[in-house]
DRENPA-3360 file (N, C-alpha, C; in nm, 2 decimals, always signed):
BEGIN
1 = MTKEQGFS = +14.66/+14.23/+9.38/+14.57/+14.08/+9.35/+14.59/+14.05/+9.36 ~ +14.60/+13.91/+9.46/+14.63/+13.76/+9.45/+14.54/+13.66/+9.42 ~ +14.59/+13.56/+9.29/+14.46/+13.50/+9.24/+14.49/+13.38/+9.31 ~ +14.37/+13.33/+9.31/+14.38/+13.20/+9.44/+14.42/+13.11/+9.34 ~ +14.43/+13.00/+9.41/+14.45/+12.89/+9.32/+14.38/+12.76/+9.39 ~ +14.34/+12.66/+9.36/+14.29/+12.55/+9.38/+14.27/+12.42/+9.21 ~ +14.15/+12.30/+9.30/+14.11/+12.23/+9.16/+14.05/+12.27/+9.08 ~ +14.09/+12.21/+8.92/+13.95/+12.23/+8.89/+13.81/+12.11/+8.87;
9 = LVELMIAL = +13.78/+12.19/+8.75/+13.68/+12.04/+8.77/+13.70/+11.90/+8.75 ~ +13.75/+11.92/+8.60/+13.78/+11.82/+8.59/+13.91/+11.73/+8.66 ~ +13.99/+11.84/+8.71/+14.05/+11.76/+8.89/+14.02/+11.69/+8.92 ~ +13.94/+11.72/+9.00/+13.77/+11.72/+9.15/+13.74/+11.55/+9.09 ~ +13.67/+11.58/+9.01/+13.61/+11.42/+8.89/+13.77/+11.33/+8.91 ~ +13.84/+11.33/+8.84/+13.99/+11.26/+8.84/+14.00/+11.27/+9.00 ~ +14.03/+11.30/+9.06/+14.02/+11.26/+9.19/+13.88/+11.10/+9.27 ~ +13.77/+11.24/+9.28/+13.69/+11.18/+9.32/+13.67/+10.97/+9.26;
17 = VLGLLVGG = +13.72/+10.97/+9.15/+13.71/+10.86/+9.05/+13.81/+10.77/+9.08 ~ +13.92/+10.77/+9.13/+14.05/+10.73/+9.16/+13.97/+10.70/+9.37 ~ +13.96/+10.78/+9.39/+13.89/+10.80/+9.52/+13.83/+10.67/+9.58 ~ +13.67/+10.67/+9.49/+13.62/+10.51/+9.43/+13.65/+10.41/+9.43 ~ +13.78/+10.46/+9.30/+13.81/+10.28/+9.27/+13.94/+10.29/+9.36 ~ +13.97/+10.36/+9.50/+14.08/+10.31/+9.58/+13.98/+10.22/+9.69 ~ +13.87/+10.31/+9.70/+13.78/+10.26/+9.79/+13.70/+10.09/+9.77 ~ +13.65/+10.14/+9.61/+13.59/+10.02/+9.62/+13.68/+9.88/+9.60;
25 = AVLQSFIM = +13.80/+9.88/+9.54/+13.93/+9.78/+9.57/+13.97/+9.70/+9.74 ~ +13.94/+9.86/+9.82/+13.96/+9.80/+9.99/+13.78/+9.71/+10.01 ~ +13.65/+9.76/+9.96/+13.56/+9.77/+10.00/+13.53/+9.55/+9.99 ~ +13.58/+9.55/+9.86/+13.63/+9.43/+9.79/+13.71/+9.35/+9.86 ~ +13.80/+9.40/+9.89/+13.91/+9.31/+10.00/+13.85/+9.27/+10.11 ~ +13.84/+9.36/+10.19/+13.70/+9.32/+10.26/+13.64/+9.28/+10.29 ~ +13.52/+9.21/+10.19/+13.39/+9.11/+10.19/+13.51/+9.03/+10.14 ~ +13.59/+9.03/+10.08/+13.63/+8.88/+10.02/+13.70/+8.80/+10.18;
33 = NNRSIVFQ = +13.83/+8.87/+10.28/+13.80/+8.86/+10.34/+13.72/+8.81/+10.46 ~ +13.65/+8.91/+10.43/+13.53/+8.86/+10.59/+13.47/+8.70/+10.53 ~ +13.43/+8.67/+10.38/+13.39/+8.58/+10.39/+13.51/+8.44/+10.35 ~ +13.61/+8.49/+10.36/+13.70/+8.40/+10.37/+13.68/+8.36/+10.56 ~ +13.67/+8.40/+10.64/+13.67/+8.41/+10.71/+13.57/+8.33/+10.81 ~ +13.43/+8.35/+10.74/+13.30/+8.32/+10.82/+13.31/+8.11/+10.76 ~ +13.40/+8.12/+10.60/+13.41/+7.97/+10.57/+13.46/+7.92/+10.63 ~ +13.63/+7.99/+10.67/+13.62/+7.88/+10.74/+13.61/+7.81/+10.89;
41 = RASITTQD = +13.56/+7.92/+10.98/+13.45/+7.94/+11.08/+13.42/+7.80/+11.10 ~ +13.25/+7.83/+11.00/+13.15/+7.72/+10.96/+13.24/+7.56/+10.94 ~ +13.38/+7.58/+10.89/+13.44/+7.46/+10.82/+13.46/+7.41/+10.91 ~ +13.52/+7.42/+11.04/+13.60/+7.40/+11.08/+13.52/+7.34/+11.24 ~ +13.39/+7.43/+11.23/+13.31/+7.43/+11.30/+13.21/+7.33/+11.25 ~ +13.19/+7.26/+11.18/+13.11/+7.15/+11.11/+13.23/+7.02/+11.11 ~ +13.35/+7.00/+11.12/+13.46/+6.88/+11.12/+13.44/+6.88/+11.28 ~ +13.46/+6.99/+11.36/+13.49/+6.95/+11.45/+13.38/+6.89/+11.54;
49 = QGRVALDM = +13.25/+6.88/+11.48/+13.14/+6.86/+11.55/+13.21/+6.73/+11.56 ~ +13.15/+6.70/+11.42/+13.22/+6.55/+11.32/+13.32/+6.48/+11.35 ~ +13.36/+6.52/+11.45/+13.49/+6.47/+11.52/+13.50/+6.40/+11.71 ~ +13.40/+6.52/+11.70/+13.34/+6.48/+11.85/+13.25/+6.39/+11.83 ~ +13.12/+6.40/+11.77/+13.01/+6.27/+11.77/+13.10/+6.13/+11.70 ~ +13.21/+6.13/+11.63/+13.27/+6.03/+11.63/+13.35/+6.00/+11.73 ~ +13.38/+6.07/+11.77/+13.47/+5.94/+11.94/+13.41/+5.97/+12.06 ~ +13.27/+5.97/+12.05/+13.13/+5.96/+12.18/+13.13/+5.84/+12.09;
57 = LARYIRMA = +13.03/+5.82/+11.92/+13.00/+5.67/+11.87/+13.11/+5.60/+11.91 ~ +13.21/+5.61/+11.95/+13.39/+5.42/+11.96/+13.36/+5.44/+12.06 ~ +13.36/+5.53/+12.18/+13.38/+5.56/+12.29/+13.28/+5.45/+12.33 ~ +13.16/+5.44/+12.25/+13.03/+5.35/+12.33/+13.04/+5.21/+12.28 ~ +13.04/+5.19/+12.15/+13.04/+5.15/+12.04/+13.14/+5.04/+12.08 ~ +13.25/+5.08/+12.15/+13.33/+4.95/+12.16/+13.33/+4.89/+12.36 ~ +13.22/+4.89/+12.36/+13.14/+4.88/+12.46/+13.05/+4.75/+12.47 ~ +13.04/+4.81/+12.38/+12.89/+4.70/+12.32/+12.93/+4.54/+12.37;
65 = GYQETDLM = +12.87/+4.47/+12.43/+12.90/+4.34/+12.51/+12.93/+4.27/+12.66 ~ +13.04/+4.42/+12.70/+13.09/+4.43/+12.81/+13.04/+4.40/+12.89 ~ +13.09/+4.30/+12.98/+13.02/+4.25/+13.12/+13.13/+4.26/+13.22 ~ +13.11/+4.26/+13.34/+13.19/+4.25/+13.45/+13.22/+4.09/+13.45 ~ +13.32/+4.00/+13.52/+13.41/+3.87/+13.50/+13.31/+3.78/+13.62 ~ +13.26/+3.88/+13.71/+13.18/+3.78/+13.85/+13.06/+3.76/+13.83 ~ +13.00/+3.82/+13.69/+12.84/+3.77/+13.62/+12.91/+3.63/+13.55 ~ +12.94/+3.65/+13.45/+12.94/+3.52/+13.37/+13.07/+3.49/+13.23;
73 = SSNLSNGL = +13.09/+3.42/+13.24/+13.24/+3.50/+13.11/+13.18/+3.48/+12.96 ~ +13.13/+3.48/+12.95/+13.07/+3.50/+12.74/+12.96/+3.62/+12.74 ~ +13.02/+3.72/+12.64/+12.98/+3.81/+12.59/+12.82/+3.88/+12.60 ~ +12.81/+3.97/+12.64/+12.60/+4.04/+12.61/+12.66/+3.94/+12.44 ~ +12.46/+3.85/+12.43/+12.50/+3.80/+12.34/+12.37/+3.92/+12.26 ~ +12.28/+3.98/+12.35/+12.25/+4.08/+12.27/+12.30/+4.27/+12.30 ~ +12.42/+4.26/+12.31/+12.52/+4.36/+12.33/+12.53/+4.47/+12.23 ~ +12.46/+4.41/+12.07/+12.42/+4.54/+11.94/+12.34/+4.47/+11.89;
81 = DGSENGAI = +12.29/+4.60/+11.82/+12.15/+4.57/+11.78/+12.17/+4.70/+11.70 ~ +12.06/+4.72/+11.61/+11.99/+4.92/+11.57/+11.91/+4.84/+11.44 ~ +11.89/+4.94/+11.37/+11.78/+4.95/+11.25/+11.82/+4.99/+11.15 ~ +11.80/+4.98/+11.03/+11.83/+5.00/+10.89/+11.70/+5.15/+10.83 ~ +11.77/+5.19/+10.77/+11.63/+5.34/+10.70/+11.72/+5.41/+10.64 ~ +11.73/+5.38/+10.55/+11.80/+5.45/+10.38/+11.94/+5.58/+10.44 ~ +11.89/+5.65/+10.45/+12.01/+5.75/+10.46/+12.04/+5.82/+10.67 ~ +11.92/+5.72/+10.70/+11.89/+5.72/+10.86/+11.92/+5.60/+10.95;
89 = DSILVRYQ = +12.04/+5.53/+10.97/+11.99/+5.43/+11.09/+12.01/+5.49/+11.26 ~ +12.05/+5.38/+11.32/+12.08/+5.37/+11.47/+12.13/+5.23/+11.49 ~ +12.16/+5.25/+11.63/+12.28/+5.13/+11.67/+12.23/+5.16/+11.85 ~ +12.21/+5.03/+11.82/+12.15/+5.03/+12.00/+12.35/+4.93/+12.05 ~ +12.40/+4.99/+12.20/+12.51/+4.89/+12.26/+12.47/+4.86/+12.43 ~ +12.48/+4.79/+12.44/+12.44/+4.77/+12.57/+12.59/+4.69/+12.61 ~ +12.57/+4.72/+12.78/+12.71/+4.64/+12.84/+12.64/+4.64/+12.94 ~ +12.71/+4.57/+13.05/+12.63/+4.52/+13.18/+12.73/+4.56/+13.33;
97 = AGSTMSFS = +12.69/+4.64/+13.41/+12.77/+4.61/+13.53/+12.73/+4.50/+13.64 ~ +12.89/+4.55/+13.67/+12.85/+4.40/+13.82/+12.90/+4.41/+13.93 ~ +12.84/+4.31/+14.00/+12.81/+4.31/+14.18/+12.93/+4.40/+14.23 ~ +13.03/+4.45/+14.22/+13.15/+4.43/+14.23/+13.22/+4.51/+14.15 ~ +13.25/+4.64/+14.14/+13.29/+4.75/+13.98/+13.45/+4.76/+14.06 ~ +13.52/+4.76/+14.02/+13.61/+4.80/+14.05/+13.71/+4.94/+13.99 ~ +13.55/+5.01/+13.85/+13.57/+5.17/+13.81/+13.46/+5.22/+13.78 ~ +13.43/+5.31/+13.79/+13.26/+5.37/+13.73/+13.26/+5.35/+13.61;
105 = IYDCVGTE = +13.14/+5.32/+13.54/+13.05/+5.27/+13.45/+12.91/+5.35/+13.40 ~ +12.99/+5.47/+13.29/+12.84/+5.49/+13.30/+12.79/+5.54/+13.14 ~ +12.71/+5.60/+13.11/+12.64/+5.56/+13.01/+12.60/+5.65/+12.87 ~ +12.54/+5.69/+12.83/+12.62/+5.84/+12.67/+12.57/+5.94/+12.74 ~ +12.45/+5.95/+12.87/+12.42/+6.08/+12.83/+12.54/+6.12/+13.00 ~ +12.56/+6.03/+13.07/+12.65/+6.06/+13.13/+12.65/+6.06/+13.34 ~ +12.56/+5.87/+13.30/+12.46/+5.88/+13.45/+12.50/+5.78/+13.45 ~ +12.63/+5.72/+13.57/+12.65/+5.66/+13.68/+12.59/+5.52/+13.61;
113 = ITTASSGT = +12.63/+5.39/+13.65/+12.56/+5.32/+13.58/+12.57/+5.21/+13.74 ~ +12.45/+5.24/+13.79/+12.52/+5.12/+13.94/+12.48/+5.01/+13.95 ~ +12.53/+4.89/+14.09/+12.59/+4.79/+14.14/+12.47/+4.73/+14.07 ~ +12.45/+4.62/+14.11/+12.35/+4.53/+14.16/+12.37/+4.35/+14.14 ~ +12.30/+4.25/+14.23/+12.37/+4.14/+14.22/+12.41/+4.11/+14.08 ~ +12.24/+4.10/+14.00/+12.26/+4.04/+13.88/+12.32/+4.11/+13.76 ~ +12.39/+4.25/+13.81/+12.42/+4.33/+13.71/+12.31/+4.43/+13.65 ~ +12.40/+4.56/+13.60/+12.28/+4.64/+13.57/+12.27/+4.68/+13.36;
121 = VSSNEFKL = +12.22/+4.61/+13.33/+12.24/+4.65/+13.15/+12.23/+4.81/+13.11 ~ +12.31/+4.87/+13.03/+12.21/+4.96/+12.99/+12.23/+5.01/+12.90 ~ +12.13/+5.03/+12.80/+12.12/+5.03/+12.67/+12.19/+5.19/+12.59 ~ +12.24/+5.19/+12.50/+12.26/+5.37/+12.43/+12.21/+5.32/+12.30 ~ +12.08/+5.38/+12.21/+12.08/+5.42/+12.22/+12.13/+5.56/+12.07 ~ +12.19/+5.53/+11.93/+12.28/+5.67/+11.90/+12.18/+5.61/+11.74 ~ +12.11/+5.83/+11.77/+11.96/+5.80/+11.66/+11.95/+5.96/+11.58 ~ +11.92/+5.91/+11.48/+11.85/+6.04/+11.48/+11.71/+6.11/+11.52;
129 = QSDGNGRY = +11.75/+6.23/+11.50/+11.60/+6.32/+11.60/+11.62/+6.47/+11.55 ~ +11.47/+6.45/+11.48/+11.37/+6.61/+11.47/+11.39/+6.71/+11.55 ~ +11.45/+6.77/+11.53/+11.49/+6.95/+11.52/+11.31/+7.00/+11.54 ~ +11.29/+7.00/+11.51/+11.07/+7.00/+11.42/+11.15/+7.16/+11.32 ~ +11.22/+7.16/+11.32/+11.29/+7.22/+11.22/+11.35/+7.15/+11.05 ~ +11.31/+7.08/+11.02/+11.33/+7.02/+10.93/+11.49/+6.99/+10.87 ~ +11.56/+6.96/+11.00/+11.66/+6.95/+11.08/+11.73/+6.79/+11.13 ~ +11.74/+6.71/+11.14/+11.81/+6.67/+11.24/+11.96/+6.68/+11.33;
137 = NLICDNGT = +11.93/+6.64/+11.45/+12.05/+6.65/+11.64/+12.07/+6.45/+11.62 ~ +12.17/+6.43/+11.62/+12.24/+6.30/+11.69/+12.21/+6.31/+11.78 ~ +12.19/+6.18/+11.89/+12.10/+6.23/+11.97/+12.11/+6.03/+11.99 ~ +12.17/+6.09/+12.18/+12.21/+5.90/+12.28/+12.08/+5.97/+12.36 ~ +12.03/+5.79/+12.31/+11.90/+5.76/+12.39/+11.89/+5.72/+12.50 ~ +11.94/+5.65/+12.61/+11.97/+5.54/+12.73/+11.85/+5.49/+12.75 ~ +11.72/+5.51/+12.72/+11.59/+5.49/+12.74/+11.47/+5.54/+12.85 ~ +11.58/+5.64/+12.90/+11.50/+5.77/+13.00/+11.49/+5.85/+12.97;
145 = TSGALASN = +11.65/+5.94/+12.93/+11.68/+6.05/+12.90/+11.78/+6.06/+12.78 ~ +11.71/+6.14/+12.68/+11.82/+6.17/+12.58/+11.89/+6.29/+12.59 ~ +12.04/+6.28/+12.50/+12.12/+6.42/+12.52/+12.20/+6.45/+12.34 ~ +12.19/+6.53/+12.27/+12.22/+6.57/+12.18/+12.40/+6.53/+12.17 ~ +12.46/+6.52/+12.04/+12.63/+6.50/+12.02/+12.61/+6.59/+11.92 ~ +12.50/+6.62/+11.81/+12.57/+6.69/+11.71/+12.42/+6.67/+11.67 ~ +12.49/+6.84/+11.57/+12.34/+6.87/+11.47/+12.36/+6.98/+11.39 ~ +12.23/+6.94/+11.26/+12.26/+6.93/+11.14/+12.30/+6.83/+11.08;
153 = IEQFNILY = +12.27/+6.74/+11.12/+12.34/+6.59/+11.04/+12.26/+6.52/+10.98 ~ +12.28/+6.52/+10.86/+12.21/+6.47/+10.75/+12.20/+6.38/+10.64 ~ +12.35/+6.25/+10.70/+12.35/+6.12/+10.72/+12.43/+6.02/+10.84 ~ +12.33/+5.89/+10.79/+12.38/+5.88/+11.00/+12.35/+5.75/+10.96 ~ +12.48/+5.70/+10.86/+12.49/+5.51/+10.85/+12.62/+5.42/+10.92 ~ +12.56/+5.30/+10.96/+12.63/+5.16/+11.00/+12.60/+5.10/+10.96 ~ +12.75/+5.06/+10.91/+12.76/+4.91/+10.82/+12.78/+4.75/+10.93 ~ +12.78/+4.68/+10.98/+12.88/+4.55/+11.03/+12.92/+4.46/+10.95;
161 = GVDTDDDR = +13.06/+4.48/+11.09/+13.19/+4.40/+11.02/+13.13/+4.27/+11.06 ~ +13.12/+4.18/+10.99/+13.09/+4.02/+10.96/+13.16/+3.93/+11.02 ~ +13.19/+3.85/+11.11/+13.34/+3.76/+11.11/+13.24/+3.63/+11.04 ~ +13.35/+3.55/+10.91/+13.23/+3.42/+10.90/+13.30/+3.31/+10.92 ~ +13.44/+3.31/+10.98/+13.54/+3.24/+10.97/+13.61/+3.20/+11.12 ~ +13.54/+3.29/+11.21/+13.57/+3.30/+11.36/+13.74/+3.32/+11.36 ~ +13.81/+3.39/+11.31/+13.90/+3.47/+11.33/+13.87/+3.60/+11.33 ~ +13.86/+3.63/+11.47/+13.81/+3.77/+11.48/+13.82/+3.86/+11.44;
169 = APNQYLPH = +13.84/+3.87/+11.36/+13.84/+4.06/+11.22/+13.73/+3.89/+11.10 ~ +13.66/+4.11/+11.09/+13.52/+4.04/+10.98/+13.58/+4.07/+10.83 ~ +13.48/+3.97/+10.81/+13.48/+3.95/+10.63/+13.38/+4.03/+10.53 ~ +13.32/+4.04/+10.60/+13.22/+4.14/+10.51/+13.18/+4.27/+10.62 ~ +13.15/+4.41/+10.54/+13.06/+4.50/+10.57/+12.91/+4.46/+10.54 ~ +12.83/+4.47/+10.63/+12.69/+4.46/+10.61/+12.59/+4.59/+10.62 ~ +12.47/+4.59/+10.60/+12.38/+4.72/+10.62/+12.32/+4.58/+10.69 ~ +12.21/+4.69/+10.82/+12.21/+4.60/+10.94/+12.13/+4.47/+10.89;
177 = DAASTSMS = +12.04/+4.57/+10.83/+11.91/+4.52/+10.73/+11.95/+4.25/+10.72 ~ +12.12/+4.29/+10.61/+12.18/+4.17/+10.58/+12.24/+4.13/+10.67 ~ +12.24/+4.19/+10.85/+12.39/+4.10/+10.97/+12.28/+4.05/+11.06 ~ +12.17/+4.17/+11.03/+12.10/+4.06/+11.18/+12.01/+3.97/+11.19 ~ +12.05/+3.88/+11.10/+12.08/+3.75/+11.14/+12.22/+3.71/+11.20 ~ +12.30/+3.73/+11.20/+12.44/+3.72/+11.25/+12.52/+3.79/+11.25 ~ +12.38/+3.90/+11.36/+12.49/+3.99/+11.46/+12.59/+3.88/+11.60 ~ +12.56/+3.80/+11.60/+12.63/+3.79/+11.72/+12.82/+3.73/+11.70;
185 = SVVAIKAC = +12.77/+3.78/+11.51/+12.95/+3.74/+11.51/+13.01/+3.84/+11.47 ~ +12.92/+4.02/+11.46/+12.99/+4.11/+11.39/+13.12/+4.18/+11.53 ~ +13.23/+4.21/+11.47/+13.37/+4.22/+11.56/+13.35/+4.36/+11.51 ~ +13.28/+4.41/+11.43/+13.36/+4.58/+11.39/+13.25/+4.69/+11.34 ~ +13.25/+4.81/+11.36/+13.13/+4.87/+11.30/+13.19/+5.04/+11.20 ~ +13.17/+4.99/+11.14/+13.13/+5.11/+11.00/+13.09/+5.22/+11.03 ~ +13.10/+5.38/+11.08/+13.03/+5.48/+11.11/+13.03/+5.56/+11.05 ~ +12.91/+5.65/+11.00/+12.97/+5.78/+10.83/+12.85/+5.85/+10.89;
193 = LVIASEDN = +12.89/+5.97/+10.94/+12.78/+6.09/+10.94/+12.78/+6.23/+10.82 ~ +12.64/+6.27/+10.77/+12.72/+6.38/+10.72/+12.69/+6.47/+10.80 ~ +12.73/+6.57/+10.77/+12.69/+6.69/+10.89/+12.71/+6.89/+10.76 ~ +12.64/+6.93/+10.82/+12.61/+7.08/+10.72/+12.65/+7.17/+10.82 ~ +12.65/+7.33/+10.76/+12.63/+7.39/+10.81/+12.56/+7.47/+10.89 ~ +12.51/+7.56/+10.95/+12.41/+7.65/+11.03/+12.35/+7.68/+10.91 ~ +12.47/+7.74/+10.88/+12.44/+7.89/+10.75/+12.48/+7.84/+10.66 ~ +12.38/+7.91/+10.47/+12.41/+7.96/+10.38/+12.58/+7.98/+10.39;
201 = IISTDTTF = +12.68/+7.95/+10.31/+12.82/+7.98/+10.33/+12.88/+8.01/+10.24 ~ +12.82/+7.92/+10.09/+12.87/+7.92/+9.96/+12.82/+7.99/+9.86 ~ +12.89/+7.94/+9.77/+12.77/+8.07/+9.64/+12.70/+8.05/+9.57 ~ +12.66/+7.85/+9.55/+12.65/+7.77/+9.45/+12.54/+7.67/+9.50 ~ +12.49/+7.61/+9.48/+12.40/+7.51/+9.52/+12.53/+7.38/+9.53 ~ +12.50/+7.34/+9.69/+12.63/+7.22/+9.71/+12.53/+7.11/+9.57 ~ +12.63/+7.02/+9.55/+12.56/+6.90/+9.50/+12.75/+6.80/+9.54 ~ +12.65/+6.61/+9.57/+12.73/+6.55/+9.61/+12.77/+6.43/+9.55;
209 = SDFCVPTT = +12.86/+6.36/+9.53/+12.87/+6.22/+9.46/+12.89/+6.12/+9.60 ~ +12.98/+6.16/+9.72/+13.09/+6.07/+9.81/+13.00/+6.12/+9.93 ~ +12.86/+6.06/+9.85/+12.76/+6.08/+10.08/+12.80/+5.88/+10.16 ~ +12.74/+5.92/+10.26/+12.74/+5.77/+10.23/+12.74/+5.69/+10.19 ~ +12.54/+5.68/+10.14/+12.54/+5.66/+10.03/+12.42/+5.76/+9.95 ~ +12.42/+5.66/+9.86/+12.42/+5.77/+9.71/+12.23/+5.86/+9.77 ~ +12.22/+6.01/+9.78/+12.13/+6.10/+9.78/+12.07/+6.13/+9.60 ~ +12.01/+6.28/+9.64/+11.96/+6.36/+9.56/+12.03/+6.49/+9.58;
217 = PVTDKRIR = +12.07/+6.55/+9.49/+12.11/+6.67/+9.48/+12.05/+6.73/+9.62 ~ +12.13/+6.85/+9.73/+12.09/+6.92/+9.77/+12.10/+7.02/+9.70 ~ +11.96/+7.12/+9.74/+11.96/+7.28/+9.71/+12.02/+7.40/+9.79 ~ +12.06/+7.37/+9.87/+12.12/+7.49/+9.96/+12.23/+7.54/+9.92 ~ +12.36/+7.63/+9.99/+12.50/+7.71/+10.02/+12.54/+7.68/+10.17 ~ +12.49/+7.55/+10.23/+12.57/+7.51/+10.33/+12.73/+7.45/+10.29 ~ +12.78/+7.46/+10.40/+12.90/+7.35/+10.37/+12.83/+7.20/+10.40 ~ +12.93/+7.09/+10.35/+12.91/+6.97/+10.42/+12.98/+6.90/+10.41;
225 = RKVGSTIA = +13.04/+6.82/+10.56/+13.13/+6.72/+10.62/+13.10/+6.56/+10.60 ~ +13.15/+6.50/+10.55/+13.12/+6.37/+10.51/+13.28/+6.33/+10.67 ~ +13.23/+6.24/+10.74/+13.28/+6.23/+10.78/+13.31/+6.06/+10.89 ~ +13.40/+5.98/+10.93/+13.33/+5.82/+10.87/+13.54/+5.75/+10.96 ~ +13.44/+5.62/+11.04/+13.58/+5.58/+11.08/+13.56/+5.49/+11.15 ~ +13.59/+5.32/+11.16/+13.60/+5.25/+11.12/+13.58/+5.15/+11.30 ~ +13.54/+5.08/+11.39/+13.51/+5.04/+11.55/+13.55/+4.95/+11.54 ~ +13.62/+4.89/+11.59/+13.68/+4.75/+11.68/+13.60/+4.70/+11.78;
233 = LRNRTGGS = +13.51/+4.56/+11.81/+13.44/+4.62/+11.92/+13.48/+4.52/+12.01 ~ +13.56/+4.59/+12.10/+13.70/+4.48/+12.18/+13.67/+4.35/+12.26 ~ +13.55/+4.37/+12.28/+13.47/+4.28/+12.41/+13.42/+4.12/+12.30 ~ +13.46/+4.14/+12.18/+13.45/+4.08/+12.09/+13.59/+4.07/+11.97 ~ +13.71/+4.10/+12.00/+13.79/+4.07/+11.92/+13.92/+4.04/+12.02 ~ +13.85/+4.07/+12.09/+13.99/+4.00/+12.19/+14.12/+4.17/+12.26 ~ +14.06/+4.33/+12.17/+14.15/+4.40/+12.19/+14.15/+4.51/+12.32 ~ +14.17/+4.53/+12.33/+14.22/+4.64/+12.52/+14.19/+4.78/+12.46;
% end
């Protein structure tokens, strides 16, 4: 009679423990890789949103004060304005179409500015607007229609570069309330945005010391990115 061969109970338990250890290591590696992918995706999305928003801001801020030469030689005196509200500023830029346009001009929501003998002034206001869920979108409002440029914006700050010696270069950067009496001398803008990810990503509450302006620490686990740019007003500096 042939004696059957097999694993003992101890060998089976050892094999199960080793299998659990290997499976746990594989699962842990999968979880860590998945977290890394989610983090990188949220980080890239947040950074890209900031870049797109800044590009759009810069494109239209540079247009501030533009006029066709057949209207008048001076720049629009009210081509630039804004408001100051702590971490939530706004900026308004205006430019003007002429009676004979050599190229099409559009406002910030993509509407073509129609020509008129007296010139058509386009007003474009960039500001934050609540989405109704406690978060804010950066929008552009042309007075009739608005469109969102970026979502989950937590700070939007504007500083105005004032030229005090008529050399077409900023001597100091001031918030709107301090620069409001010298708005016609503003030749550059510093724009700053703080953007948060859509969902909680990191494992601990986030704290920041490098916001556009100082704020209290936040109490969630979303990624945040600060993006900023200095924008020359080419219709006041003579740039192209």
